[in-house]
N, CA, C and O atoms as a MOPAC input file, in Angstrom:
PM7 MOZYME 1SCF
protein

 N    -19.31300 1   -25.93900 1    11.56700 1
 C    -19.67400 1   -24.81000 1    12.39700 1
 C    -18.59800 1   -24.53800 1    13.44800 1
 O    -18.25600 1   -23.38100 1    13.69400 1
 N    -18.05400 1   -25.60600 1    14.07900 1
 C    -17.01500 1   -25.41900 1    15.08600 1
 C    -15.77300 1   -24.78600 1    14.47600 1
 O    -15.09300 1   -23.99100 1    15.12500 1
 N    -15.47800 1   -25.13800 1    13.23200 1
 C    -14.30700 1   -24.58400 1    12.56500 1
 C    -14.47200 1   -23.06800 1    12.38600 1
 O    -13.51000 1   -22.32400 1    12.57900 1
 N    -15.67100 1   -22.59800 1    12.02200 1
 C    -15.92600 1   -21.17400 1    11.86200 1
 C    -15.76900 1   -20.43400 1    13.18600 1
 O    -15.20900 1   -19.33800 1    13.22200 1
 N    -16.25800 1   -21.02500 1    14.27000 1
 C    -16.12100 1   -20.40400 1    15.58400 1
 C    -14.65100 1   -20.28000 1    15.97200 1
 O    -14.22900 1   -19.26000 1    16.51700 1
 N    -13.87200 1   -21.32900 1    15.68800 1
 C    -12.45400 1   -21.31900 1    16.00700 1
 C    -11.73700 1   -20.24400 1    15.19300 1
 O    -10.88600 1   -19.53200 1    15.72500 1
 N    -12.07000 1   -20.12100 1    13.92200 1
 C    -11.45400 1   -19.11700 1    13.05700 1
 C    -11.78500 1   -17.72000 1    13.56100 1
 O    -10.90200 1   -16.86700 1    13.64600 1
 N    -13.03000 1   -17.48200 1    13.89200 1
 C    -13.44700 1   -16.17600 1    14.40800 1
 C    -12.75800 1   -15.88800 1    15.73000 1
 O    -12.29800 1   -14.76700 1    15.95100 1
 N    -12.67800 1   -16.86900 1    16.60800 1
 C    -12.01300 1   -16.69200 1    17.89100 1
 C    -10.54100 1   -16.35600 1    17.69100 1
 O    -10.02200 1   -15.46000 1    18.35700 1
 N     -9.85900 1   -17.05400 1    16.79100 1
 C     -8.45000 1   -16.77700 1    16.52900 1
 C     -8.25800 1   -15.37900 1    15.94800 1
 O     -7.31400 1   -14.67800 1    16.31300 1
 N     -9.14400 1   -14.97500 1    15.05200 1
 C     -9.05400 1   -13.62300 1    14.49500 1
 C     -9.24700 1   -12.56100 1    15.56900 1
 O     -8.54400 1   -11.55100 1    15.59000 1
 N    -10.20800 1   -12.79700 1    16.45900 1
 C    -10.43100 1   -11.84400 1    17.54700 1
 C     -9.23200 1   -11.76300 1    18.48100 1
 O     -8.82400 1   -10.67200 1    18.87800 1
 N     -8.67200 1   -12.90100 1    18.82800 1
 C     -7.50500 1   -12.92000 1    19.70700 1
 C     -6.33800 1   -12.20900 1    19.03100 1
 O     -5.65500 1   -11.40800 1    19.66800 1
 N     -6.10100 1   -12.48800 1    17.76000 1
 C     -5.00700 1   -11.85300 1    17.02900 1
 C     -5.21800 1   -10.34400 1    16.95900 1
 O     -4.28400 1    -9.57600 1    17.18800 1
 N     -6.43600 1    -9.91800 1    16.64500 1
 C     -6.73000 1    -8.48700 1    16.56600 1
 C     -6.52200 1    -7.81400 1    17.90600 1
 O     -5.96900 1    -6.71700 1    17.97100 1
 N     -6.95700 1    -8.45700 1    18.97000 1
 C     -6.81900 1    -7.89700 1    20.30900 1
 C     -5.34000 1    -7.76600 1    20.68200 1
 O     -4.92200 1    -6.73800 1    21.21300 1
 N     -4.56300 1    -8.79000 1    20.40700 1
 C     -3.15500 1    -8.76800 1    20.76100 1
 C     -2.37800 1    -7.78000 1    19.91100 1
 O     -1.43700 1    -7.16300 1    20.41100 1
 N     -2.73100 1    -7.60800 1    18.65300 1
 C     -1.97000 1    -6.70000 1    17.80200 1
 C     -2.09400 1    -5.26000 1    18.27800 1
 O     -1.20500 1    -4.44800 1    18.02100 1
 N     -3.17400 1    -4.93400 1    18.96100 1
 C     -3.32100 1    -3.59200 1    19.51100 1
 C     -2.36300 1    -3.31500 1    20.64500 1
 O     -2.10500 1    -2.15300 1    20.96100 1
 N     -1.82500 1    -4.35300 1    21.26800 1
 C     -0.90800 1    -4.18500 1    22.38200 1
 C      0.52400 1    -4.53600 1    22.01700 1
 O      1.39000 1    -4.59500 1    22.89000 1
 N      0.78100 1    -4.76800 1    20.74600 1
 C      2.11700 1    -5.20400 1    20.35600 1
 C      3.13200 1    -4.07500 1    20.38900 1
 O      4.33300 1    -4.33800 1    20.45200 1
 N      2.68900 1    -2.83200 1    20.34900 1
 C      3.61100 1    -1.70400 1    20.38400 1
 C      3.93200 1    -1.34900 1    21.82600 1
 O      3.09300 1    -1.46100 1    22.71900 1
 N      5.15800 1    -0.92200 1    22.02200 1
 C      5.55100 1    -0.51100 1    23.36600 1
 C      4.86300 1     0.80200 1    23.71300 1
 O      4.38300 1     1.51300 1    22.83000 1
 N      4.81900 1     1.11200 1    24.97900 1
 C      4.20900 1     2.36300 1    25.43000 1
 C      4.95200 1     3.55200 1    24.81900 1
 O      4.33000 1     4.55500 1    24.46800 1
 N      6.26500 1     3.44900 1    24.69200 1
 C      7.05700 1     4.53200 1    24.10400 1
 C      6.71000 1     4.72500 1    22.62600 1
 O      6.60800 1     5.86000 1    22.16100 1
 N      6.52600 1     3.63100 1    21.88600 1
 C      6.14100 1     3.73100 1    20.47900 1
 C      4.76500 1     4.36100 1    20.34000 1
 O      4.53900 1     5.16400 1    19.43500 1
 N      3.84700 1     4.00700 1    21.22400 1
 C      2.50800 1     4.58600 1    21.17100 1
 C      2.56600 1     6.08700 1    21.46500 1
 O      1.85100 1     6.86400 1    20.83300 1
 N      3.40700 1     6.50300 1    22.41700 1
 C      3.55600 1     7.93100 1    22.71500 1
 C      4.09500 1     8.67800 1    21.50600 1
 O      3.60500 1     9.75900 1    21.17800 1
 N      5.09700 1     8.11600 1    20.83900 1
 C      5.68800 1     8.77400 1    19.68000 1
 C      4.67700 1     8.95400 1    18.57200 1
 O      4.70700 1     9.96600 1    17.87200 1
 N      3.77600 1     7.99300 1    18.39100 1
 C      2.76800 1     8.10200 1    17.34600 1
 C      1.78200 1     9.22400 1    17.62000 1
 O      1.26200 1     9.81600 1    16.67400 1
 N      1.50900 1     9.53500 1    18.87200 1
 C      0.54700 1    10.57500 1    19.18800 1
 C      1.19600 1    11.94800 1    19.30200 1
 O      0.49200 1    12.95600 1    19.36900 1
 N      2.51200 1    12.00700 1    19.32600 1
 C      3.19400 1    13.29300 1    19.40100 1
 C      3.11600 1    13.99600 1    18.06100 1
 O      3.14200 1    13.37000 1    17.00100 1
 N      3.02100 1    15.30500 1    18.13400 1
 C      3.04800 1    16.09800 1    16.91400 1
 C      3.75700 1    17.41000 1    17.22800 1
 O      3.74000 1    17.86800 1    18.37000 1
 N      4.37200 1    18.00900 1    16.22800 1
 C      5.05400 1    19.28400 1    16.47500 1
 C      4.06600 1    20.32800 1    16.97100 1
 O      2.99400 1    20.50200 1    16.39100 1
 N      4.42100 1    21.01100 1    18.02700 1
 C      3.53300 1    22.00600 1    18.62500 1
 C      3.14900 1    23.09700 1    17.63200 1
 O      1.99700 1    23.52800 1    17.60300 1
 N      4.08200 1    23.53800 1    16.83400 1
 C      3.83100 1    24.62700 1    15.89400 1
 C      3.58000 1    24.13400 1    14.47200 1
 O      3.54700 1    24.93300 1    13.53600 1
 N      3.40300 1    22.82500 1    14.30500 1
 C      3.17900 1    22.25500 1    12.98400 1
 C      4.46300 1    22.20100 1    12.18000 1
 O      5.51900 1    22.65400 1    12.62300 1
 N      4.34900 1    21.64400 1    11.00700 1
 C      5.50900 1    21.60700 1    10.11700 1
 C      5.70200 1    22.99100 1     9.51800 1
 O      4.75200 1    23.62800 1     9.06400 1
 N      6.92000 1    23.43300 1     9.52500 1
 C      7.26700 1    24.75200 1     8.97300 1
 C      6.46600 1    25.89600 1     9.61700 1
 O      6.17200 1    26.89600 1     8.96400 1
 N      6.12400 1    25.74200 1    10.87900 1
 C      5.43500 1    26.77500 1    11.67200 1
 C      4.05400 1    27.13700 1    11.12300 1
 O      3.59000 1    28.26000 1    11.31900 1
 N      3.39500 1    26.20400 1    10.44200 1
 C      2.07400 1    26.50500 1     9.87900 1
 C      0.95400 1    26.48700 1    10.91800 1
 O     -0.18200 1    26.83900 1    10.59900 1
 N      1.25200 1    26.08400 1    12.15100 1
 C      0.26400 1    26.11300 1    13.23600 1
 C      0.71800 1    27.07000 1    14.33200 1
 O      0.53400 1    26.79900 1    15.51900 1
 N      1.31200 1    28.18700 1    13.92700 1
 C      1.83900 1    29.14600 1    14.90500 1
 C      1.52000 1    30.57000 1    14.47700 1
 O      1.37300 1    30.86800 1    13.29100 1
 N      1.41800 1    31.44500 1    15.48300 1
 C      1.32800 1    32.88900 1    15.25500 1
 C      2.65100 1    33.46200 1    15.74500 1
 O      3.02100 1    33.27400 1    16.90400 1
 N      3.35500 1    34.15400 1    14.87500 1
 C      4.68900 1    34.61600 1    15.22200 1
 C      5.14900 1    35.70700 1    14.25800 1
 O      4.55700 1    35.90700 1    13.19800 1
 N      6.20300 1    36.40000 1    14.63900 1
 C      6.84400 1    37.39700 1    13.79300 1
 C      7.76600 1    36.64900 1    12.82900 1
 O      8.75500 1    36.04600 1    13.24700 1
 N      7.43800 1    36.69300 1    11.55000 1
 C      8.21000 1    35.94800 1    10.55200 1
 C      9.63100 1    36.48700 1    10.37600 1
 O     10.49200 1    35.79400 1     9.83300 1
 N      9.88100 1    37.69900 1    10.82500 1
 C     11.23600 1    38.25200 1    10.77400 1
 C     12.07200 1    37.79800 1    11.95600 1
 O     13.27900 1    38.03700 1    11.98500 1
 N     11.45500 1    37.14800 1    12.93000 1
 C     12.14900 1    36.72300 1    14.15300 1
 C     12.33100 1    35.20600 1    14.22500 1
 O     13.44300 1    34.72400 1    14.44600 1
 N     11.25000 1    34.45600 1    14.04100 1
 C     11.26700 1    33.00100 1    14.23900 1
 C     11.46800 1    32.27200 1    12.92200 1
 O     10.85700 1    32.60600 1    11.90700 1
 N     12.35400 1    31.25200 1    12.96000 1
 C     12.61900 1    30.43600 1    11.77200 1
 C     12.97000 1    29.01400 1    12.21800 1
 O     13.41600 1    28.79600 1    13.34400 1
 N     12.76200 1    28.06300 1    11.32300 1
 C     13.23400 1    26.69700 1    11.54200 1
 C     14.46600 1    26.52600 1    10.66700 1
 O     14.38500 1    26.62100 1     9.44200 1
 N     15.59900 1    26.27500 1    11.29400 1
 C     16.86100 1    26.08800 1    10.57800 1
 C     17.43400 1    24.73200 1    10.95300 1
 O     17.71800 1    24.47700 1    12.12300 1
 N     17.60500 1    23.86200 1     9.96500 1
 C     18.12500 1    22.50800 1    10.20100 1
 C     17.33000 1    21.76200 1    11.26700 1
 O     17.89700 1    21.04200 1    12.08900 1
 N     16.00500 1    21.94300 1    11.24500 1
 C     15.13900 1    21.25600 1    12.19900 1
 C     15.11100 1    21.86400 1    13.58800 1
 O     14.52500 1    21.28900 1    14.50500 1
 N     15.74400 1    23.03200 1    13.75600 1
 C     15.81100 1    23.69000 1    15.05900 1
 C     15.07000 1    25.01500 1    14.97800 1
 O     15.31000 1    25.81100 1    14.07000 1
 N     14.17600 1    25.25000 1    15.92000 1
 C     13.44000 1    26.50400 1    16.00300 1
 C     14.35800 1    27.56500 1    16.59900 1
 O     14.89200 1    27.38300 1    17.69300 1
 N     14.54000 1    28.66500 1    15.88700 1
 C     15.42500 1    29.73200 1    16.36400 1
 C     14.71100 1    31.07100 1    16.30000 1
 O     13.79700 1    31.27100 1    15.50000 1
 N     15.14700 1    31.98400 1    17.16100 1
 C     14.61900 1    33.34400 1    17.18100 1
 C     15.78400 1    34.32100 1    17.16100 1
 O     16.81300 1    34.08600 1    17.79500 1
 N     15.61700 1    35.41900 1    16.42800 1
 C     16.65600 1    36.43700 1    16.37000 1
 C     16.42000 1    37.55100 1    17.38000 1
 O     17.29600 1    38.38800 1    17.60000 1
 N     15.23700 1    37.56600 1    17.99700 1
 C     14.88400 1    38.56600 1    19.00200 1
 C     14.09100 1    37.89800 1    20.11800 1
 O     13.65000 1    36.75700 1    19.97500 1
 N     13.91100 1    38.60200 1    21.21700 1
 C     13.13100 1    38.10300 1    22.34800 1
 C     11.65400 1    38.40600 1    22.09300 1
 O     11.11100 1    39.38100 1    22.61200 1
 N     11.01700 1    37.56100 1    21.29000 1
 C      9.60100 1    37.73000 1    20.94900 1
 C      8.86400 1    36.42200 1    21.16400 1
 O      9.46300 1    35.34600 1    21.15600 1
 N      7.56400 1    36.52700 1    21.35500 1
 C      6.71700 1    35.36700 1    21.65100 1
 C      6.30500 1    34.66900 1    20.35800 1
 O      6.09000 1    35.31000 1    19.33000 1
 N      6.19800 1    33.34300 1    20.43100 1
 C      5.59200 1    32.53900 1    19.37000 1
 C      4.43400 1    31.77700 1    20.02100 1
 O      4.60200 1    31.17900 1    21.08400 1
 N      3.26700 1    31.80000 1    19.38600 1
 C      2.06800 1    31.17500 1    19.95400 1
 C      1.66400 1    29.96500 1    19.13200 1
 O      1.67700 1    30.01600 1    17.90200 1
 N      1.30600 1    28.88700 1    19.79600 1
 C      0.70500 1    27.73500 1    19.12800 1
 C     -0.75900 1    28.05900 1    18.86600 1
 O     -1.43100 1    28.65000 1    19.71100 1
 N     -1.24400 1    27.67700 1    17.71200 1
 C     -2.65400 1    27.88900 1    17.37800 1
 C     -3.46100 1    26.74000 1    17.97000 1
 O     -3.08300 1    25.57700 1    17.83800 1
 N     -4.55900 1    27.06400 1    18.61500 1
 C     -5.42900 1    26.04500 1    19.18900 1
 C     -5.27300 1    25.94000 1    20.69200 1
 O     -4.42900 1    26.59500 1    21.30300 1
 N     -6.10300 1    25.10400 1    21.26200 1
 C     -6.07000 1    24.87300 1    22.70300 1
 C     -5.61700 1    23.44700 1    22.96600 1
 O     -5.91000 1    22.53400 1    22.19400 1
 N     -4.90100 1    23.27000 1    24.06200 1
 C     -4.37400 1    21.96300 1    24.43600 1
 C     -4.69800 1    21.70400 1    25.89600 1
 O     -4.76500 1    22.63700 1    26.69600 1
 N     -4.89800 1    20.45400 1    26.24100 1
 C     -5.03000 1    20.07900 1    27.64200 1
 C     -4.44700 1    18.68200 1    27.80500 1
 O     -4.40400 1    17.89200 1    26.86200 1
 N     -4.00600 1    18.40200 1    29.00800 1
 C     -3.39100 1    17.09900 1    29.30000 1
 C     -2.26300 1    16.79000 1    28.31900 1
 O     -2.25000 1    15.73500 1    27.68600 1
 N     -1.32800 1    17.71100 1    28.20100 1
 C     -0.24900 1    17.55000 1    27.23600 1
 C      1.08900 1    17.36300 1    27.93700 1
 O      1.25600 1    17.68500 1    29.11300 1
 N      2.02200 1    16.83700 1    27.17800 1
 C      3.40800 1    16.72300 1    27.62200 1
 C      4.22800 1    17.57000 1    26.66200 1
 O      4.17000 1    17.38100 1    25.44700 1
 N      4.97900 1    18.48700 1    27.20500 1
 C      5.84200 1    19.33700 1    26.39700 1
 C      7.27300 1    18.88900 1    26.64100 1
 O      7.79800 1    19.02100 1    27.74600 1
 N      7.89000 1    18.36300 1    25.60500 1
 C      9.24500 1    17.83800 1    25.69500 1
 C     10.11900 1    18.69300 1    24.78500 1
 O      9.93700 1    18.69800 1    23.56700 1
 N     11.06800 1    19.41600 1    25.37800 1
 C     11.89700 1    20.29400 1    24.56100 1
 C     13.29000 1    20.44000 1    25.14900 1
 O     13.52600 1    20.17500 1    26.32800 1
 N     14.18000 1    20.85800 1    24.31100 1
 C     15.53100 1    21.23100 1    24.71700 1
 C     15.75100 1    22.62300 1    24.16700 1
 O     15.28200 1    22.94500 1    23.07600 1
 N     16.46700 1    23.45700 1    24.92000 1
 C     16.73100 1    24.78200 1    24.38000 1
 C     18.05600 1    25.30900 1    24.88400 1
 O     18.56500 1    24.89400 1    25.92500 1
 N     18.60300 1    26.24600 1    24.10700 1
 C     19.81400 1    26.97300 1    24.46400 1
 C     19.45300 1    28.44600 1    24.40000 1
 O     18.62800 1    28.85600 1    23.58300 1
 N     20.06100 1    29.22500 1    25.24500 1
 C     19.82500 1    30.66500 1    25.20500 1
 C     21.15200 1    31.41000 1    25.21800 1
 O     22.15200 1    30.92700 1    25.74900 1
 N     21.13500 1    32.56800 1    24.63600 1
 C     22.27400 1    33.46600 1    24.71700 1
 C     22.19500 1    34.19900 1    26.04800 1
 O     21.11900 1    34.29600 1    26.63900 1
 N     23.27700 1    34.69500 1    26.50500 1
 C     23.31300 1    35.45600 1    27.74900 1
 C     22.34000 1    36.63400 1    27.66000 1
 O     22.32800 1    37.36800 1    26.67200 1
 N     21.52900 1    36.80300 1    28.70100 1
 C     20.59800 1    37.91600 1    28.76100 1
 C     19.27200 1    37.69100 1    28.06500 1
 O     18.45100 1    38.60600 1    27.99400 1
 N     19.04100 1    36.47300 1    27.54200 1
 C     17.76400 1    36.22300 1    26.87200 1
 C     16.80400 1    35.50500 1    27.81500 1
 O     17.20300 1    34.99500 1    28.86200 1
 N     15.53800 1    35.47600 1    27.42600 1
 C     14.48900 1    34.87400 1    28.23500 1
 C     14.29900 1    33.42500 1    27.80900 1
 O     14.19800 1    33.12700 1    26.61800 1
 N     14.25300 1    32.53500 1    28.77900 1
 C     14.08100 1    31.11300 1    28.47000 1
 C     12.70600 1    30.59800 1    28.86100 1
 O     12.51700 1    29.38700 1    28.97300 1
 N     11.75100 1    31.47800 1    29.07100 1
 C     10.44100 1    31.06600 1    29.54700 1
 C      9.60300 1    30.37600 1    28.49000 1
 O      9.73200 1    30.64100 1    27.29400 1
 N      8.73100 1    29.47600 1    28.96100 1
 C      7.76200 1    28.80200 1    28.10700 1
 C      6.38600 1    29.05900 1    28.71300 1
 O      6.11500 1    28.68100 1    29.85300 1
 N      5.53900 1    29.69500 1    27.95000 1
 C      4.18500 1    29.99900 1    28.41200 1
 C      3.33200 1    28.75700 1    28.18900 1
 O      3.17600 1    28.29800 1    27.05700 1
 N      2.78500 1    28.21900 1    29.26400 1
 C      1.98700 1    26.99400 1    29.14200 1
 C      0.48800 1    27.25300 1    29.24700 1
 O     -0.31700 1    26.36100 1    28.97900 1
 N      0.11300 1    28.46200 1    29.63300 1
 C     -1.31100 1    28.80500 1    29.71900 1
 C     -1.42700 1    30.31800 1    29.59600 1
 O     -0.66500 1    31.05200 1    30.22500 1
 N     -2.37400 1    30.79100 1    28.79000 1
 C     -2.55500 1    32.22700 1    28.61900 1
 C     -4.01400 1    32.52600 1    28.29900 1
 O     -4.63400 1    31.84200 1    27.48500 1
 N     -4.55200 1    33.54600 1    28.94200 1
 C     -5.94000 1    33.93300 1    28.70200 1
 C     -6.06200 1    35.17800 1    27.82700 1
 O     -7.15700 1    35.50500 1    27.36800 1
 N     -4.94800 1    35.87700 1    27.59100 1
 C     -4.99200 1    37.10100 1    26.79900 1
 C     -3.64800 1    37.29200 1    26.10400 1
 O     -2.68700 1    37.75000 1    26.72000 1
 N     -3.58200 1    36.94400 1    24.83500 1
 C     -2.32000 1    37.03800 1    24.10000 1
 C     -1.83800 1    38.47500 1    23.93000 1
 O     -0.63200 1    38.71600 1    23.87200 1
 N     -2.75200 1    39.42400 1    23.85000 1
 C     -2.35800 1    40.82400 1    23.68800 1
 C     -1.69900 1    41.37300 1    24.94900 1
 O     -0.76000 1    42.16300 1    24.86000 1
 N     -2.17300 1    40.96800 1    26.10800 1
 C     -1.63300 1    41.41800 1    27.39700 1
 C     -1.22000 1    40.17400 1    28.18200 1
 O     -1.75200 1    39.90900 1    29.26000 1
 N     -0.27200 1    39.41700 1    27.63800 1
 C      0.01600 1    38.08100 1    28.12600 1
 C      0.79600 1    38.04800 1    29.43100 1
 O      0.65000 1    37.09500 1    30.19600 1
 N      1.60600 1    39.03900 1    29.70900 1
 C      2.47800 1    38.94800 1    30.89700 1
 C      1.66900 1    38.76000 1    32.19400 1
 O      1.99600 1    37.85000 1    32.95500 1
 N      0.64700 1    39.55600 1    32.48600 1
 C     -0.09500 1    39.30900 1    33.73000 1
 C     -1.18000 1    38.23900 1    33.59600 1
 O     -1.84100 1    37.90000 1    34.57800 1
 N     -1.36400 1    37.71000 1    32.39300 1
 C     -2.46400 1    36.77100 1    32.13500 1
 C     -1.98300 1    35.39400 1    31.66600 1
 O     -2.64700 1    34.73800 1    30.86500 1
 N     -0.83500 1    34.96800 1    32.16800 1
 C     -0.29500 1    33.69600 1    31.70000 1
 C      0.46100 1    32.98000 1    32.81200 1
 O      0.80600 1    33.56200 1    33.84100 1
 N      0.70200 1    31.70900 1    32.56700 1
 C      1.56000 1    30.89400 1    33.43200 1
 C      2.79300 1    30.59900 1    32.58300 1
 O      2.70200 1    29.99200 1    31.51700 1
 N      3.94100 1    31.04100 1    33.07700 1
 C      5.19600 1    30.86000 1    32.35200 1
 C      6.14900 1    30.04000 1    33.19500 1
 O      6.31600 1    30.29700 1    34.38700 1
 N      6.76800 1    29.06100 1    32.57800 1
 C      7.72800 1    28.18900 1    33.25700 1
 C      9.12900 1    28.60400 1    32.80200 1
 O      9.39200 1    28.73700 1    31.60700 1
 N      9.99900 1    28.80300 1    33.74900 1
 C     11.38400 1    29.19500 1    33.41700 1
 C     12.28300 1    27.99200 1    33.40500 1
 O     13.48000 1    28.11900 1    33.14800 1

């Protein structure tokens, strides 16, 4: 009987520790997902404007791309380049996509 208790205790300890074996950075990477999905399948956008080329999201015009769904408590990690005279804003909250300019929070 003592041997069974020891085996169960060791299994519990091992299971508990294995949940913490990953670094915080590895755990963050596992929960990250592309905002617009793979190949923009979770986005509303003008298909003549937005494209993924070599893993980089590009636009040929100054048009909005929307993520499908609602998000809260998120981290948005991105890098971007802009041409002279283009808009570099990222809309992080919007209540009306049709009339988004006065109904959104945009970060420049």
